[in-house]
N, C-alpha and C positions, 0 to 999 in steps of 0.2 A: 671360573667359568660359570658355575652354578650361582654364585653370589651376584653376578652381573644380571642374570635372567630374573632373579628375585627382586633386584632393585628396579629393573624395567617394569616388571609386573606390578610392583607396589606403586610406582609412579603413574602407570596407566590407570590403576584402580582408583587412586586418589584423585586424579584428574577427572575421571568420569563421575566420581562422587560429587566433586565440586561443581561440575557443569550441570549436573542434575538438580542442584539446589540453588542455582542462581536466580530462579524465577522465570516468569514469562517475559520474553523480549518483545516489546511493541514493534510491530512491523508496518503499522499504518497510522495515519493521522487524519482525522475527519474535520473538515472546515465547512461551516454553514453560513458564512458571511455573505454569500451571493444569493439573492432571493428573486431574481427576475430573469426572463428569457427575451432574447431578441425576436425569435420566431417560435411559434407553438407547433413544432414538428418533431418527429422522432428521428434521432440520429441513426445512421448506419453503424454497424459494428466497426470499431477502430477509427471512427470519424472524430475530428476535433469537436468536443462538446463545449470547451471553454478555452478561449485564447488567453495568453499571458497578459496580465495587467488590465484585463477587461472586467467590468463590474456586472456583467450579465452572461448567461449561458447562451450559446448559439442554438442548441437544440437539447431535447431531453433524451437521455439514454434509455434503451429498452428495459423491460422488466428483467430482473436478475443480472443486471450489469451495472457498473459503477463508472462515474466520471472521475478518472484518476490521472495523476501526473507524477513524475519523479520528485517534484518539489513544488513549492508555492509559486515560483516564478517561471513556470514552464507551461507549455500547452498541455491541456488535459484531453484524454481520449476515452471513448467508451470501451470498457474492458470487463471481462468476467472476473478478473483477479481483484481482490479487495486489499491489496498491499500498496504501499506508497502514500501519496497525499490524495485523499479522497475528498472530492467536492460534493457535498450533500446537496442534492437537487430537490427543490420544493415540488409538491404534488400539484 
């Protein structure tokens, strides 16, 4: 009985040690290939800032928000989260 708990404790300890030394996992990707806007207006929060397969932004996201999407080939929305596929907007 005691040996089972020691094995479980050792397994948990080794697992946590290995997870802590795996390094930083990248949670976002930044893309700056789009450089122009269709209109020069500010987007509303959670509004589509870039449509899929388009080569220009629909609008500019407000300060402290990001034009982000789940991947390159999805619509991007203005959001305060900086994870996922981030479309870098020119100033």
